[in-house]
C-alpha positions in Angstrom: 8.3 -1.7 16.4 8.2 -5.3 17.5 7.7 -8.3 15.2 4.0 -8.6 15.9 3.3 -5.0 15.1 5.4 -5.2 11.9 3.6 -8.3 10.7 0.2 -6.7 11.5 1.0 -3.5 9.6 2.3 -5.5 6.6 -1.0 -7.5 6.5 -2.9 -4.2 6.9 -1.0 -2.6 4.0 -1.8 -5.6 1.8 -5.5 -5.4 2.6 -5.6 -1.7 2.0 -4.1 -2.0 -1.4 -4.4 -5.6 -2.5 -2.5 -6.7 -5.6 -2.0 -10.5 -5.9 0.8 -9.9 -8.3 2.9 -7.9 -5.8 5.3 -9.8 -3.6 5.1 -9.6 0.2 8.4 -7.8 0.1 6.9 -4.7 -1.4 4.4 -4.4 1.4 7.1 -5.1 4.0 9.2 -2.3 2.5 6.3 0.1 3.1 6.3 -0.8 6.8 10.1 -0.6 7.0 10.0 3.0 5.7 7.1 3.9 8.1 9.0 2.4 11.1 12.3 4.2 10.1 10.6 7.6 9.6 8.2 7.4 12.6 8.7 9.7 15.6 7.9 8.2 19.0 4.3 9.6 19.0 3.6 8.1 15.7 5.0 4.7 16.7 2.7 4.9 19.8 -0.3 5.6 17.5 0.6 2.6 15.2 1.1 0.3 18.2 -2.2 1.4 19.7 -3.8 0.7 16.2 -2.4 -2.8 16.1 -3.9 -3.4 19.6 -7.2 -2.1 18.3 -7.1 -4.3 15.2 -6.3 -7.4 17.4 -9.2 -6.5 19.7 -11.9 -6.4 17.1 -12.3 -10.2 17.1 -10.2 -10.8 20.3 -7.6 -12.5 18.0 -4.5 -11.3 16.3 -5.3 -9.5 13.1 -2.7 -11.6 11.2 -4.5 -14.8 12.2 -7.8 -13.7 10.7 -9.2 -14.7 7.3 -9.0 -12.1 4.6 -12.7 -11.4 5.0 -12.4 -10.9 8.7 -9.3 -8.6 8.2 -11.4 -6.4 5.9 -14.2 -6.3 8.5 -11.7 -5.4 11.2 -10.3 -2.6 9.1 -13.8 -1.3 8.5 -14.2 -1.1 12.3 -11.2 1.2 12.6 -11.7 3.1 9.3 -11.5 6.8 9.8 -9.4 6.6 12.9 -6.1 8.5 13.0 -4.3 5.2 12.9 -6.2 4.0 9.9 -5.8 7.3 8.0 -2.1 7.4 8.8 -1.5 3.8 7.5 -3.7 4.4 4.4 -1.9 7.6 3.4 1.6 6.2 4.2 0.9 2.9 2.3 -0.3 4.6 -0.8 2.6 7.0 -0.8 5.3 4.4 -0.2 3.9 1.5 -2.2 3.2 3.4 -5.4 6.3 5.6 -5.3 8.5 2.5 -5.3 10.3 2.1 -8.6 10.3 -1.7 -8.1 6.5 -1.7 -8.1 6.1 0.5 -11.2 6.9 -2.2 -13.7 4.0 -4.4 -12.3 1.6 -1.6 -13.4 3.3 -0.8 -16.7 4.6 2.5 -15.6 8.0 3.3 -17.0 8.9 6.0 -14.5 9.4 9.7 -14.9 10.3 10.9 -18.3 11.1 14.6 -18.1 14.8 13.9 -18.1 14.3 11.9 -21.3 12.4 14.5 -23.2 8.9 13.6 -21.9 6.5 10.9 -23.0 5.7 12.3 -26.4 9.0 10.8 -27.8 9.0 7.9 -25.4 6.0 5.7 -26.2 3.1 7.7 -24.8 0.9 5.7 -27.2 2.3 2.3 -26.6 -0.5 1.2 -24.3 -1.9 -2.0 -25.9 -5.6 -1.3 -25.2 -5.6 2.0 -27.1 -6.6 1.5 -30.8 -4.1 2.5 -33.4 -6.3 5.5 -34.4 -6.1 6.7 -30.8 -9.9 6.8 -30.5 -11.4 5.0 -27.5 -15.0 3.9 -27.9 -17.3 5.6 -25.4 
């Protein structure tokens, strides 16, 4: 994909799953994976989606305010392009081990004997008695 499409998809990924504490590089990695894995038909779908996003306000999506970007995304919500990017972003962003630490996830534990012996109860917001007020 060209530079404009890449920047647009990175901005879209960030708007779909916004986390101020995640670096731009994590969202860029999502788009790199998508680009690397995409067949020609999928790349055509993504490029057409970028054109559609740019056309919502007759301005490049990346030049819009955050509020306008969200509004533009709502206009294409449900389209095959939107659903492809939504699914791919959630899959590639949250399966990235570099992102896990930002959410307090220590990673899989089966090979270490499971969580029962590896701090399953070390979450600071759970009281020591293990009972959460309802």
